[in-house]
C-alpha positions in Angstrom: -46.6 -19.8 -39.6 -46.7 -19.7 -43.3 -47.5 -22.9 -45.1 -46.1 -21.4 -48.3 -42.4 -21.6 -47.2 -40.6 -24.5 -48.6 -37.2 -25.9 -47.7 -34.9 -27.1 -50.5 -31.3 -27.9 -51.1 -31.2 -25.7 -54.3 -32.6 -22.6 -55.8 -33.7 -22.2 -59.4 -31.2 -20.5 -61.7 -34.0 -18.0 -62.5 -33.7 -16.7 -58.9 -30.0 -15.7 -59.1 -30.6 -12.0 -58.5 -32.8 -12.7 -55.5 -30.2 -15.1 -54.1 -27.4 -12.6 -54.6 -29.4 -10.0 -52.7 -30.1 -12.4 -49.9 -26.5 -13.6 -49.5 -24.4 -10.6 -50.4 -26.6 -7.5 -50.2 -28.9 -8.3 -47.2 -29.9 -5.1 -45.3 -29.7 -7.1 -42.0 -26.0 -7.9 -42.4 -25.0 -4.9 -40.2 -26.5 -6.7 -37.2 -24.0 -9.5 -37.4 -21.1 -8.0 -39.5 -18.5 -9.1 -37.0 -19.8 -12.7 -37.1 -19.8 -12.6 -40.9 -16.3 -11.4 -41.0 -15.1 -14.0 -38.5 -16.9 -16.8 -40.4 -15.4 -15.7 -43.7 -11.9 -15.6 -42.1 -12.4 -19.1 -40.6 -14.3 -20.9 -43.4 -14.0 -18.7 -46.5 -16.5 -16.7 -48.5 -19.6 -18.3 -49.9 -20.0 -18.2 -53.7 -23.1 -18.8 -55.8 -22.5 -21.4 -58.5 -24.9 -22.8 -61.2 -25.2 -26.5 -61.7 -27.4 -26.8 -64.8 -30.7 -25.2 -63.8 -30.0 -25.0 -60.1 -28.0 -22.7 -57.9 -26.1 -23.7 -54.8 -23.5 -22.3 -52.4 -19.9 -23.3 -52.9 -17.0 -22.5 -50.6 -13.5 -22.9 -51.9 -11.6 -25.6 -50.2 -14.7 -27.1 -48.6 -16.2 -29.7 -51.1 -18.7 -31.1 -48.6 -20.6 -27.8 -48.0 -24.4 -28.1 -48.1 -27.0 -25.4 -48.2 -30.6 -25.4 -47.1 -32.8 -22.7 -48.7 -36.1 -21.3 -47.5 -38.2 -20.4 -50.5 -41.4 -18.4 -50.6 -44.5 -19.5 -52.7 -42.9 -17.9 -55.9 -39.6 -19.9 -55.4 -37.8 -16.8 -54.2 -35.1 -17.5 -51.6 -35.9 -15.8 -48.3 -33.4 -17.7 -46.1 -30.3 -19.9 -46.4 -28.1 -21.9 -44.0 -24.7 -23.0 -45.2 -23.3 -25.9 -43.3 -20.8 -28.8 -43.3 -19.9 -31.9 -41.4 -16.8 -30.8 -39.5 -16.1 -34.3 -38.2 -18.0 -37.5 -37.5 -20.1 -36.0 -34.7 -20.5 -32.3 -35.6 -22.3 -30.3 -38.2 -21.4 -26.6 -38.2 -23.7 -23.9 -39.7 -21.1 -21.5 -41.1 -23.3 -18.9 -42.8 -26.9 -17.8 -42.3 -29.0 -15.2 -44.1 -32.6 -14.3 -43.7 -34.6 -11.8 -45.8 -35.3 -8.5 -43.9 -39.0 -9.2 -44.3 -38.6 -12.2 -42.0 -36.0 -10.9 -39.6 -36.6 -9.3 -36.3 -38.6 -6.2 -36.9 -39.7 -7.3 -40.3 -43.3 -7.5 -41.5 -43.2 -11.3 -41.3 -41.0 -11.7 -38.3 -43.7 -13.6 -36.5 -43.2 -16.5 -38.9 -39.9 -17.2 -37.1 -38.1 -18.2 -40.4 -34.7 -18.3 -38.8 -35.8 -20.8 -36.1 -37.7 -22.9 -38.7 -34.6 -23.0 -41.0 -32.3 -24.1 -38.2 -34.8 -26.7 -37.1 -34.9 -28.0 -40.7 -31.1 -28.2 -40.8 -31.2 -30.1 -37.5 -33.9 -32.5 -38.8 -32.0 -33.2 -42.0 -28.8 -34.0 -40.1 -30.5 -36.5 -37.9 -30.6 -38.8 -40.8 -26.7 -38.7 -41.0 -25.1 -41.5 -39.0 -22.9 -40.4 -36.2 -24.0 -36.8 -36.1 -24.6 -35.8 -32.5 -24.4 -32.0 -32.6 -25.3 -29.1 -34.8 -23.2 -26.0 -34.0 -24.2 -22.5 -35.0 -21.1 -20.3 -35.7 -23.2 -17.1 -35.5 -24.3 -17.1 -31.9 -25.8 -14.1 -30.1 -23.8 -11.6 -32.0 -20.4 -13.2 -31.4 -18.4 -15.8 -33.4 -18.8 -18.6 -30.9 -20.4 -22.0 -31.3 -23.9 -22.5 -30.0 -24.4 -26.3 -29.6 -27.6 -28.2 -30.0 -27.4 -31.6 -28.5 -29.4 -34.2 -30.5 -32.0 -36.0 -28.4 -31.0 -39.6 -27.7 -33.8 -40.9 -29.9 -32.3 -38.9 -32.9 -28.8 -40.4 -32.4 -29.8 -43.9 -33.3 
């Protein structure tokens, strides 16, 4: 695993073009296009917005959306998970994007960036009181929830 990948809740505004490529023009989108269409229909389309010198993902009608970005050593976004707390106990990951370099079949696929990104989302939600489950809307090529139960220790 690469020690140079960093996880942050924002991307530098200087990385706007790279973030647009990752989110909107990702060559791997064809693999999950049905899931993407279903997620957009259910939750809305993600938008990139600038907040001073930082970029984040916004979704109209969903003010509590959060994003977790995977950044390479140069600060370029190579992965993103967009999620929200649906209710007291559930966090839903609504949109995911991984750079083709890190996706299955990519040169850096062995770094398992998708798995690491989802683990980081899960780790960060453990700190939120009441959250018991992280649900992944994109699941095995279909728009169905994949539930991860939090270990009892993490629920406290």
